[in-house]
TORKOL-4160 file (C-alpha; in steps of 0.2 Angstrom, whole numbers, padded with zeros to 4 digits, m for minus):
431
<pt num="1" X="0773" Y="0506" Z="0017"/>
<pt num="2" X="0780" Y="0490" Z="0011"/>
<pt num="3" X="0770" Y="0476" Z="0003"/>
<pt num="4" X="0773" Y="0465" Z="0019"/>
<pt num="5" X="0767" Y="0479" Z="0030"/>
<pt num="6" X="0751" Y="0481" Z="0020"/>
<pt num="7" X="0748" Y="0463" Z="0021"/>
<pt num="8" X="0751" Y="0462" Z="0040"/>
<pt num="9" X="0740" Y="0478" Z="0043"/>
<pt num="10" X="0726" Y="0470" Z="0032"/>
<pt num="11" X="0726" Y="0454" Z="0042"/>
<pt num="12" X="0726" Y="0464" Z="0059"/>
<pt num="13" X="0711" Y="0475" Z="0053"/>
<pt num="14" X="0702" Y="0459" Z="0047"/>
<pt num="15" X="0705" Y="0451" Z="0064"/>
<pt num="16" X="0699" Y="0467" Z="0073"/>
<pt num="17" X="0683" Y="0467" Z="0063"/>
<pt num="18" X="0679" Y="0449" Z="0067"/>
<pt num="19" X="0683" Y="0451" Z="0085"/>
<pt num="20" X="0671" Y="0466" Z="0086"/>
<pt num="21" X="0657" Y="0455" Z="0078"/>
<pt num="22" X="0660" Y="0442" Z="0091"/>
<pt num="23" X="0659" Y="0455" Z="0105"/>
<pt num="24" X="0642" Y="0462" Z="0099"/>
<pt num="25" X="0636" Y="0444" Z="0096"/>
<pt num="26" X="0633" Y="0445" Z="0077"/>
<pt num="27" X="0644" Y="0430" Z="0075"/>
<pt num="28" X="0647" Y="0417" Z="0089"/>
<pt num="29" X="0665" Y="0413" Z="0083"/>
<pt num="30" X="0675" Y="0411" Z="0068"/>
<pt num="31" X="0690" Y="0400" Z="0064"/>
<pt num="32" X="0703" Y="0412" Z="0057"/>
<pt num="33" X="0718" Y="0402" Z="0062"/>
<pt num="34" X="0716" Y="0385" Z="0055"/>
<pt num="35" X="0720" Y="0369" Z="0064"/>
<pt num="36" X="0739" Y="0371" Z="0062"/>
<pt num="37" X="0739" Y="0389" Z="0069"/>
<pt num="38" X="0728" Y="0387" Z="0085"/>
<pt num="39" X="0730" Y="0402" Z="0096"/>
<pt num="40" X="0735" Y="0396" Z="0113"/>
<pt num="41" X="0734" Y="0407" Z="0128"/>
<pt num="42" X="0739" Y="0405" Z="0147"/>
<pt num="43" X="0726" Y="0414" Z="0158"/>
<pt num="44" X="0729" Y="0419" Z="0176"/>
<pt num="45" X="0717" Y="0423" Z="0189"/>
<pt num="46" X="0711" Y="0421" Z="0207"/>
<pt num="47" X="0695" Y="0411" Z="0204"/>
<pt num="48" X="0695" Y="0393" Z="0210"/>
<pt num="49" X="0702" Y="0381" Z="0197"/>
<pt num="50" X="0688" Y="0369" Z="0202"/>
<pt num="51" X="0674" Y="0382" Z="0198"/>
<pt num="52" X="0681" Y="0389" Z="0182"/>
<pt num="53" X="0687" Y="0373" Z="0175"/>
<pt num="54" X="0670" Y="0368" Z="0167"/>
<pt num="55" X="0669" Y="0384" Z="0158"/>
<pt num="56" X="0687" Y="0383" Z="0151"/>
<pt num="57" X="0684" Y="0365" Z="0146"/>
<pt num="58" X="0668" Y="0370" Z="0136"/>
<pt num="59" X="0677" Y="0384" Z="0128"/>
<pt num="60" X="0692" Y="0374" Z="0122"/>
<pt num="61" X="0681" Y="0360" Z="0116"/>
<pt num="62" X="0669" Y="0372" Z="0106"/>
<pt num="63" X="0684" Y="0381" Z="0098"/>
<pt num="64" X="0695" Y="0366" Z="0094"/>
<pt num="65" X="0708" Y="0371" Z="0081"/>
<pt num="66" X="0705" Y="0390" Z="0084"/>
<pt num="67" X="0708" Y="0394" Z="0102"/>
<pt num="68" X="0714" Y="0385" Z="0117"/>
<pt num="69" X="0716" Y="0392" Z="0135"/>
<pt num="70" X="0726" Y="0385" Z="0149"/>
<pt num="71" X="0720" Y="0392" Z="0166"/>
<pt num="72" X="0732" Y="0395" Z="0181"/>
<pt num="73" X="0724" Y="0398" Z="0198"/>
<pt num="74" X="0734" Y="0411" Z="0209"/>
<pt num="75" X="0733" Y="0415" Z="0227"/>
<pt num="76" X="0724" Y="0432" Z="0230"/>
<pt num="77" X="0737" Y="0437" Z="0243"/>
<pt num="78" X="0751" Y="0435" Z="0231"/>
<pt num="79" X="0743" Y="0438" Z="0214"/>
<pt num="80" X="0750" Y="0455" Z="0210"/>
<pt num="81" X="0767" Y="0450" Z="0216"/>
<pt num="82" X="0767" Y="0435" Z="0205"/>
<pt num="83" X="0761" Y="0445" Z="0190"/>
<pt num="84" X="0775" Y="0458" Z="0192"/>
<pt num="85" X="0789" Y="0444" Z="0194"/>
<pt num="86" X="0782" Y="0434" Z="0179"/>
<pt num="87" X="0783" Y="0450" Z="0168"/>
<pt num="88" X="0800" Y="0455" Z="0174"/>
<pt num="89" X="0807" Y="0438" Z="0170"/>
<pt num="90" X="0799" Y="0439" Z="0153"/>
<pt num="91" X="0787" Y="0424" Z="0155"/>
<pt num="92" X="0770" Y="0433" Z="0159"/>
<pt num="93" X="0753" Y="0425" Z="0156"/>
<pt num="94" X="0745" Y="0430" Z="0139"/>
<pt num="95" X="0729" Y="0435" Z="0148"/>
<pt num="96" X="0725" Y="0439" Z="0166"/>
<pt num="97" X="0710" Y="0444" Z="0176"/>
<pt num="98" X="0711" Y="0462" Z="0182"/>
<pt num="99" X="0700" Y="0472" Z="0193"/>
<pt num="100" X="0698" Y="0491" Z="0192"/>
<pt num="101" X="0709" Y="0494" Z="0207"/>
<pt num="102" X="0723" Y="0486" Z="0198"/>
<pt num="103" X="0722" Y="0497" Z="0182"/>
<pt num="104" X="0734" Y="0511" Z="0187"/>
<pt num="105" X="0747" Y="0500" Z="0195"/>
<pt num="106" X="0748" Y="0489" Z="0180"/>
<pt num="107" X="0745" Y="0501" Z="0166"/>
<pt num="108" X="0763" Y="0500" Z="0159"/>
<pt num="109" X="0762" Y="0481" Z="0159"/>
<pt num="110" X="0746" Y="0480" Z="0149"/>
<pt num="111" X="0744" Y="0479" Z="0130"/>
<pt num="112" X="0730" Y="0491" Z="0128"/>
<pt num="113" X="0718" Y="0491" Z="0113"/>
<pt num="114" X="0716" Y="0507" Z="0103"/>
<pt num="115" X="0699" Y="0514" Z="0099"/>
<pt num="116" X="0703" Y="0511" Z="0080"/>
<pt num="117" X="0702" Y="0492" Z="0084"/>
<pt num="118" X="0687" Y="0493" Z="0096"/>
<pt num="119" X="0678" Y="0510" Z="0097"/>
<pt num="120" X="0673" Y="0518" Z="0113"/>
<pt num="121" X="0655" Y="0519" Z="0106"/>
<pt num="122" X="0655" Y="0500" Z="0104"/>
<pt num="123" X="0663" Y="0497" Z="0121"/>
<pt num="124" X="0649" Y="0508" Z="0129"/>
<pt num="125" X="0635" Y="0500" Z="0120"/>
<pt num="126" X="0642" Y="0483" Z="0124"/>
<pt num="127" X="0646" Y="0484" Z="0143"/>
<pt num="128" X="0638" Y="0492" Z="0158"/>
<pt num="129" X="0643" Y="0509" Z="0165"/>
<pt num="130" X="0655" Y="0502" Z="0179"/>
<pt num="131" X="0666" Y="0495" Z="0165"/>
<pt num="132" X="0670" Y="0513" Z="0159"/>
<pt num="133" X="0685" Y="0513" Z="0171"/>
<pt num="134" X="0694" Y="0501" Z="0158"/>
<pt num="135" X="0693" Y="0516" Z="0146"/>
<pt num="136" X="0708" Y="0527" Z="0145"/>
<pt num="137" X="0700" Y="0542" Z="0136"/>
<pt num="138" X="0716" Y="0553" Z="0138"/>
<pt num="139" X="0725" Y="0540" Z="0127"/>
<pt num="140" X="0710" Y="0533" Z="0117"/>
<pt num="141" X="0714" Y="0516" Z="0123"/>
<pt num="142" X="0705" Y="0501" Z="0132"/>
<pt num="143" X="0715" Y="0494" Z="0145"/>
<pt num="144" X="0705" Y="0478" Z="0148"/>
<pt num="145" X="0689" Y="0470" Z="0141"/>
<pt num="146" X="0676" Y="0468" Z="0155"/>
<pt num="147" X="0668" Y="0451" Z="0159"/>
<pt num="148" X="0661" Y="0450" Z="0176"/>
<pt num="149" X="0654" Y="0461" Z="0190"/>
<pt num="150" X="0655" Y="0457" Z="0209"/>
<pt num="151" X="0643" Y="0469" Z="0217"/>
<pt num="152" X="0642" Y="0473" Z="0235"/>
<pt num="153" X="0625" Y="0467" Z="0242"/>
<pt num="154" X="0617" Y="0466" Z="0259"/>
<pt num="155" X="0616" Y="0449" Z="0267"/>
<pt num="156" X="0603" Y="0448" Z="0281"/>
<pt num="157" X="0599" Y="0435" Z="0294"/>
<pt num="158" X="0580" Y="0430" Z="0292"/>
<pt num="159" X="0579" Y="0422" Z="0310"/>
<pt num="160" X="0586" Y="0438" Z="0318"/>
<pt num="161" X="0574" Y="0449" Z="0308"/>
<pt num="162" X="0559" Y="0438" Z="0313"/>
<pt num="163" X="0564" Y="0438" Z="0331"/>
<pt num="164" X="0564" Y="0457" Z="0331"/>
<pt num="165" X="0548" Y="0458" Z="0322"/>
<pt num="166" X="0555" Y="0466" Z="0307"/>
<pt num="167" X="0546" Y="0460" Z="0291"/>
<pt num="168" X="0558" Y="0464" Z="0278"/>
<pt num="169" X="0576" Y="0470" Z="0274"/>
<pt num="170" X="0579" Y="0489" Z="0274"/>
<pt num="171" X="0576" Y="0497" Z="0257"/>
<pt num="172" X="0583" Y="0514" Z="0263"/>
<pt num="173" X="0596" Y="0520" Z="0275"/>
<pt num="174" X="0582" Y="0527" Z="0286"/>
<pt num="175" X="0575" Y="0510" Z="0287"/>
<pt num="176" X="0592" Y="0503" Z="0290"/>
<pt num="177" X="0595" Y="0515" Z="0304"/>
<pt num="178" X="0579" Y="0511" Z="0312"/>
<pt num="179" X="0581" Y="0493" Z="0311"/>
<pt num="180" X="0599" Y="0492" Z="0319"/>
<pt num="181" X="0594" Y="0496" Z="0337"/>
<pt num="182" X="0580" Y="0483" Z="0336"/>
<pt num="183" X="0593" Y="0470" Z="0330"/>
<pt num="184" X="0607" Y="0474" Z="0343"/>
<pt num="185" X="0607" Y="0466" Z="0360"/>
<pt num="186" X="0618" Y="0469" Z="0375"/>
<pt num="187" X="0622" Y="0459" Z="0391"/>
<pt num="188" X="0621" Y="0465" Z="0408"/>
<pt num="189" X="0639" Y="0472" Z="0407"/>
<pt num="190" X="0634" Y="0482" Z="0392"/>
<pt num="191" X="0644" Y="0471" Z="0380"/>
<pt num="192" X="0637" Y="0468" Z="0362"/>
<pt num="193" X="0631" Y="0450" Z="0361"/>
<pt num="194" X="0621" Y="0452" Z="0345"/>
<pt num="195" X="0624" Y="0466" Z="0332"/>
<pt num="196" X="0612" Y="0474" Z="0320"/>
<pt num="197" X="0626" Y="0480" Z="0308"/>
<pt num="198" X="0645" Y="0479" Z="0307"/>
<pt num="199" X="0650" Y="0497" Z="0303"/>
<pt num="200" X="0660" Y="0511" Z="0311"/>
<pt num="201" X="0678" Y="0505" Z="0312"/>
<pt num="202" X="0690" Y="0496" Z="0300"/>
<pt num="203" X="0699" Y="0484" Z="0312"/>
<pt num="204" X="0686" Y="0470" Z="0310"/>
<pt num="205" X="0674" Y="0476" Z="0297"/>
<pt num="206" X="0677" Y="0467" Z="0280"/>
<pt num="207" X="0675" Y="0478" Z="0265"/>
<pt num="208" X="0675" Y="0494" Z="0276"/>
<pt num="209" X="0684" Y="0504" Z="0262"/>
<pt num="210" X="0671" Y="0498" Z="0249"/>
<pt num="211" X="0656" Y="0501" Z="0260"/>
<pt num="212" X="0662" Y="0519" Z="0264"/>
<pt num="213" X="0666" Y="0521" Z="0245"/>
<pt num="214" X="0648" Y="0516" Z="0241"/>
<pt num="215" X="0641" Y="0528" Z="0253"/>
<pt num="216" X="0650" Y="0542" Z="0244"/>
<pt num="217" X="0645" Y="0536" Z="0227"/>
<pt num="218" X="0627" Y="0535" Z="0232"/>
<pt num="219" X="0627" Y="0554" Z="0234"/>
<pt num="220" X="0630" Y="0555" Z="0215"/>
<pt num="221" X="0648" Y="0561" Z="0217"/>
<pt num="222" X="0663" Y="0551" Z="0213"/>
<pt num="223" X="0679" Y="0550" Z="0224"/>
<pt num="224" X="0692" Y="0553" Z="0210"/>
<pt num="225" X="0689" Y="0560" Z="0193"/>
<pt num="226" X="0695" Y="0546" Z="0181"/>
<pt num="227" X="0702" Y="0558" Z="0168"/>
<pt num="228" X="0711" Y="0571" Z="0179"/>
<pt num="229" X="0713" Y="0561" Z="0194"/>
<pt num="230" X="0708" Y="0575" Z="0205"/>
<pt num="231" X="0701" Y="0570" Z="0222"/>
<pt num="232" X="0683" Y="0576" Z="0221"/>
<pt num="233" X="0674" Y="0568" Z="0236"/>
<pt num="234" X="0673" Y="0585" Z="0244"/>
<pt num="235" X="0663" Y="0593" Z="0230"/>
<pt num="236" X="0647" Y="0597" Z="0240"/>
<pt num="237" X="0637" Y="0608" Z="0228"/>
<pt num="238" X="0622" Y="0615" Z="0238"/>
<pt num="239" X="0623" Y="0602" Z="0252"/>
<pt num="240" X="0628" Y="0607" Z="0270"/>
<pt num="241" X="0641" Y="0593" Z="0271"/>
<pt num="242" X="0652" Y="0586" Z="0257"/>
<pt num="243" X="0649" Y="0568" Z="0251"/>
<pt num="244" X="0663" Y="0561" Z="0261"/>
<pt num="245" X="0660" Y="0571" Z="0277"/>
<pt num="246" X="0641" Y="0565" Z="0277"/>
<pt num="247" X="0646" Y="0547" Z="0273"/>
<pt num="248" X="0660" Y="0547" Z="0286"/>
<pt num="249" X="0648" Y="0554" Z="0299"/>
<pt num="250" X="0635" Y="0541" Z="0296"/>
<pt num="251" X="0648" Y="0527" Z="0295"/>
<pt num="252" X="0656" Y="0531" Z="0312"/>
<pt num="253" X="0640" Y="0533" Z="0322"/>
<pt num="254" X="0638" Y="0514" Z="0323"/>
<pt num="255" X="0654" Y="0512" Z="0334"/>
<pt num="256" X="0649" Y="0527" Z="0345"/>
<pt num="257" X="0642" Y="0521" Z="0362"/>
<pt num="258" X="0633" Y="0537" Z="0364"/>
<pt num="259" X="0622" Y="0535" Z="0348"/>
<pt num="260" X="0606" Y="0524" Z="0347"/>
<pt num="261" X="0614" Y="0516" Z="0332"/>
<pt num="262" X="0629" Y="0509" Z="0342"/>
<pt num="263" X="0631" Y="0491" Z="0336"/>
<pt num="264" X="0649" Y="0487" Z="0334"/>
<pt num="265" X="0666" Y="0488" Z="0342"/>
<pt num="266" X="0684" Y="0481" Z="0341"/>
<pt num="267" X="0680" Y="0467" Z="0354"/>
<pt num="268" X="0669" Y="0458" Z="0341"/>
<pt num="269" X="0675" Y="0445" Z="0329"/>
<pt num="270" X="0678" Y="0448" Z="0311"/>
<pt num="271" X="0661" Y="0454" Z="0303"/>
<pt num="272" X="0661" Y="0439" Z="0291"/>
<pt num="273" X="0663" Y="0426" Z="0304"/>
<pt num="274" X="0651" Y="0435" Z="0316"/>
<pt num="275" X="0637" Y="0435" Z="0302"/>
<pt num="276" X="0641" Y="0416" Z="0298"/>
<pt num="277" X="0639" Y="0412" Z="0316"/>
<pt num="278" X="0622" Y="0420" Z="0317"/>
<pt num="279" X="0626" Y="0434" Z="0328"/>
<pt num="280" X="0626" Y="0448" Z="0315"/>
<pt num="281" X="0609" Y="0453" Z="0307"/>
<pt num="282" X="0616" Y="0463" Z="0292"/>
<pt num="283" X="0632" Y="0461" Z="0283"/>
<pt num="284" X="0638" Y="0470" Z="0268"/>
<pt num="285" X="0647" Y="0458" Z="0257"/>
<pt num="286" X="0651" Y="0454" Z="0239"/>
<pt num="287" X="0641" Y="0442" Z="0229"/>
<pt num="288" X="0656" Y="0431" Z="0227"/>
<pt num="289" X="0657" Y="0429" Z="0246"/>
<pt num="290" X="0640" Y="0419" Z="0247"/>
<pt num="291" X="0648" Y="0401" Z="0245"/>
<pt num="292" X="0661" Y="0405" Z="0259"/>
<pt num="293" X="0647" Y="0410" Z="0271"/>
<pt num="294" X="0637" Y="0395" Z="0267"/>
<pt num="295" X="0653" Y="0384" Z="0269"/>
<pt num="296" X="0656" Y="0392" Z="0286"/>
<pt num="297" X="0638" Y="0388" Z="0292"/>
<pt num="298" X="0627" Y="0378" Z="0281"/>
<pt num="299" X="0613" Y="0380" Z="0293"/>
<pt num="300" X="0612" Y="0399" Z="0294"/>
<pt num="301" X="0595" Y="0405" Z="0287"/>
<pt num="302" X="0600" Y="0421" Z="0277"/>
<pt num="303" X="0595" Y="0430" Z="0262"/>
<pt num="304" X="0602" Y="0443" Z="0250"/>
<pt num="305" X="0595" Y="0459" Z="0244"/>
<pt num="306" X="0601" Y="0475" Z="0236"/>
<pt num="307" X="0610" Y="0488" Z="0248"/>
<pt num="308" X="0600" Y="0502" Z="0256"/>
<pt num="309" X="0599" Y="0518" Z="0246"/>
<pt num="310" X="0597" Y="0536" Z="0251"/>
<pt num="311" X="0578" Y="0540" Z="0253"/>
<pt num="312" X="0572" Y="0551" Z="0240"/>
<pt num="313" X="0589" Y="0551" Z="0231"/>
<pt num="314" X="0590" Y="0552" Z="0212"/>
<pt num="315" X="0605" Y="0540" Z="0212"/>
<pt num="316" X="0603" Y="0521" Z="0215"/>
<pt num="317" X="0620" Y="0513" Z="0216"/>
<pt num="318" X="0631" Y="0500" Z="0225"/>
<pt num="319" X="0650" Y="0497" Z="0224"/>
<pt num="320" X="0656" Y="0484" Z="0212"/>
<pt num="321" X="0672" Y="0475" Z="0208"/>
<pt num="322" X="0673" Y="0474" Z="0189"/>
<pt num="323" X="0684" Y="0460" Z="0182"/>
<pt num="324" X="0691" Y="0462" Z="0165"/>
<pt num="325" X="0703" Y="0452" Z="0154"/>
<pt num="326" X="0720" Y="0461" Z="0151"/>
<pt num="327" X="0733" Y="0456" Z="0138"/>
<pt num="328" X="0751" Y="0456" Z="0144"/>
<pt num="329" X="0762" Y="0468" Z="0136"/>
<pt num="330" X="0776" Y="0455" Z="0136"/>
<pt num="331" X="0766" Y="0441" Z="0129"/>
<pt num="332" X="0773" Y="0434" Z="0112"/>
<pt num="333" X="0754" Y="0432" Z="0107"/>
<pt num="334" X="0749" Y="0449" Z="0111"/>
<pt num="335" X="0746" Y="0454" Z="0093"/>
<pt num="336" X="0736" Y="0439" Z="0088"/>
<pt num="337" X="0726" Y="0436" Z="0104"/>
<pt num="338" X="0712" Y="0449" Z="0101"/>
<pt num="339" X="0700" Y="0437" Z="0092"/>
<pt num="340" X="0702" Y="0424" Z="0106"/>
<pt num="341" X="0698" Y="0437" Z="0120"/>
<pt num="342" X="0684" Y="0443" Z="0109"/>
<pt num="343" X="0676" Y="0425" Z="0108"/>
<pt num="344" X="0679" Y="0423" Z="0126"/>
<pt num="345" X="0669" Y="0438" Z="0131"/>
<pt num="346" X="0656" Y="0436" Z="0117"/>
<pt num="347" X="0637" Y="0436" Z="0123"/>
<pt num="348" X="0636" Y="0417" Z="0124"/>
<pt num="349" X="0652" Y="0414" Z="0134"/>
<pt num="350" X="0650" Y="0429" Z="0145"/>
<pt num="351" X="0633" Y="0422" Z="0151"/>
<pt num="352" X="0641" Y="0404" Z="0154"/>
<pt num="353" X="0656" Y="0412" Z="0163"/>
<pt num="354" X="0645" Y="0422" Z="0175"/>
<pt num="355" X="0634" Y="0407" Z="0179"/>
<pt num="356" X="0649" Y="0396" Z="0181"/>
<pt num="357" X="0656" Y="0408" Z="0194"/>
<pt num="358" X="0640" Y="0414" Z="0201"/>
<pt num="359" X="0643" Y="0432" Z="0197"/>
<pt num="360" X="0635" Y="0445" Z="0186"/>
<pt num="361" X="0640" Y="0447" Z="0168"/>
<pt num="362" X="0647" Y="0464" Z="0162"/>
<pt num="363" X="0638" Y="0464" Z="0145"/>
<pt num="364" X="0622" Y="0474" Z="0144"/>
<pt num="365" X="0613" Y="0461" Z="0132"/>
<pt num="366" X="0616" Y="0447" Z="0144"/>
<pt num="367" X="0610" Y="0457" Z="0159"/>
<pt num="368" X="0595" Y="0463" Z="0149"/>
<pt num="369" X="0589" Y="0445" Z="0147"/>
<pt num="370" X="0590" Y="0442" Z="0165"/>
<pt num="371" X="0591" Y="0426" Z="0175"/>
<pt num="372" X="0578" Y="0413" Z="0180"/>
<pt num="373" X="0588" Y="0410" Z="0196"/>
<pt num="374" X="0582" Y="0422" Z="0210"/>
<pt num="375" X="0599" Y="0425" Z="0218"/>
<pt num="376" X="0608" Y="0428" Z="0201"/>
<pt num="377" X="0593" Y="0439" Z="0196"/>
<pt num="378" X="0597" Y="0450" Z="0211"/>
<pt num="379" X="0616" Y="0450" Z="0207"/>
<pt num="380" X="0611" Y="0456" Z="0189"/>
<pt num="381" X="0601" Y="0470" Z="0196"/>
<pt num="382" X="0615" Y="0475" Z="0208"/>
<pt num="383" X="0628" Y="0474" Z="0194"/>
<pt num="384" X="0618" Y="0486" Z="0183"/>
<pt num="385" X="0619" Y="0500" Z="0197"/>
<pt num="386" X="0637" Y="0496" Z="0202"/>
<pt num="387" X="0650" Y="0510" Z="0202"/>
<pt num="388" X="0668" Y="0511" Z="0207"/>
<pt num="389" X="0684" Y="0522" Z="0205"/>
<pt num="390" X="0702" Y="0521" Z="0200"/>
<pt num="391" X="0714" Y="0518" Z="0215"/>
<pt num="392" X="0732" Y="0521" Z="0213"/>
<pt num="393" X="0737" Y="0508" Z="0226"/>
<pt num="394" X="0723" Y="0498" Z="0235"/>
<pt num="395" X="0733" Y="0495" Z="0251"/>
<pt num="396" X="0739" Y="0513" Z="0252"/>
<pt num="397" X="0721" Y="0519" Z="0249"/>
<pt num="398" X="0715" Y="0507" Z="0262"/>
<pt num="399" X="0727" Y="0514" Z="0275"/>
<pt num="400" X="0721" Y="0532" Z="0271"/>
<pt num="401" X="0703" Y="0527" Z="0273"/>
<pt num="402" X="0707" Y="0517" Z="0289"/>
<pt num="403" X="0717" Y="0532" Z="0297"/>
<pt num="404" X="0703" Y="0544" Z="0293"/>
<pt num="405" X="0690" Y="0533" Z="0301"/>
<pt num="406" X="0700" Y="0529" Z="0316"/>
<pt num="407" X="0704" Y="0548" Z="0319"/>
<pt num="408" X="0686" Y="0552" Z="0320"/>
<pt num="409" X="0680" Y="0536" Z="0329"/>
<pt num="410" X="0693" Y="0539" Z="0343"/>
<pt num="411" X="0689" Y="0557" Z="0344"/>
<pt num="412" X="0707" Y="0563" Z="0339"/>
<pt num="413" X="0700" Y="0574" Z="0324"/>
<pt num="414" X="0684" Y="0582" Z="0319"/>
<pt num="415" X="0676" Y="0575" Z="0303"/>
<pt num="416" X="0681" Y="0590" Z="0293"/>
<pt num="417" X="0699" Y="0589" Z="0298"/>
<pt num="418" X="0700" Y="0571" Z="0296"/>
<pt num="419" X="0694" Y="0573" Z="0278"/>
<pt num="420" X="0706" Y="0587" Z="0274"/>
<pt num="421" X="0720" Y="0576" Z="0279"/>
<pt num="422" X="0714" Y="0561" Z="0269"/>
<pt num="423" X="0711" Y="0572" Z="0254"/>
<pt num="424" X="0729" Y="0578" Z="0254"/>
<pt num="425" X="0736" Y="0560" Z="0256"/>
<pt num="426" X="0724" Y="0553" Z="0243"/>
<pt num="427" X="0728" Y="0566" Z="0231"/>
<pt num="428" X="0747" Y="0564" Z="0233"/>
<pt num="429" X="0746" Y="0546" Z="0228"/>
<pt num="430" X="0741" Y="0551" Z="0210"/>
<pt num="431" X="0756" Y="0562" Z="0208"/>
């Protein structure tokens, strides 16, 4: 090794050590660059510029001379396409927000962090379990550094519950199943005019794929092994039905007119709008949807609680979208940006970012301290139990889930056959 290489290696090791100290909260920040060599980074994401701007401004002001971030808001519908185009043109952002369902698609475009720079043990001690999907154990790499969790929660209409004589939101799926008929109303022609729950089909149920995923994950089983990428949602153990078969059966019953739980069909508006308009009693939505619901109807009296769980089950979980910060492989700053990203997700800033965007932080220490805000406190609790899985292509996965549900809901296939077909199709995406 030449003298120059030794010097460069020593500098990189020193930066990694400082970055880790920032991560675990030993030091809040450290000026390693000096005013003349301020590390500047362009950050892309789909968060509203208006919402995130106060955080970016605070970070830049408090790290003047060391770090500086320029944020660019992107349209969620075209976000991935813009990332691909920017990277192909050689002008990518230095950093970008990534969710777990983008990891496999963008793996070759990410400058991953080796365990030598940030150990797996430190990662697991710092971040909650749902963040582990950002660890590539096969290659001993970290693909992104977790920052936020957007958990799936249950929105419920207080007025409709009161009118039905139900005192509280359901804690278990048994209570949920019992409440739905009491909260569903029909007109004389048999049309649904008020729904207890929006489940059973994909056409107009927002987050249907995530809801069904959550049901499988609550059995204690995953959908795909994150290391081998084998589809394992059929691994049933001693149960009479596999996790996916039992979840699919339960999910589709709410669109079956012959079932007492019948409460949803294709003639109804989108589930988000139906809840916002006050005609849907229970809606499974992400924490990040709350502002949109309020904006659509400021007068609706709703509350938020954790999703129902399997009665007597050993696992308590919900589905969660985990946001991480990924370093672009084509960024000219990729080898010097680690201290910046470490400061950005240090304990203090992670708490501020979460509060700014009204989402849960990904750090264990911030979640442990809790929140004085009742809604944020609920998001914190849900984030701790959140789980997810690695998807090779979210849209293709959605299509497989939708086809599986529709084939059962329309009576085209038996549940077992629909699952066999979906398992083959899902497995093929990982090859």
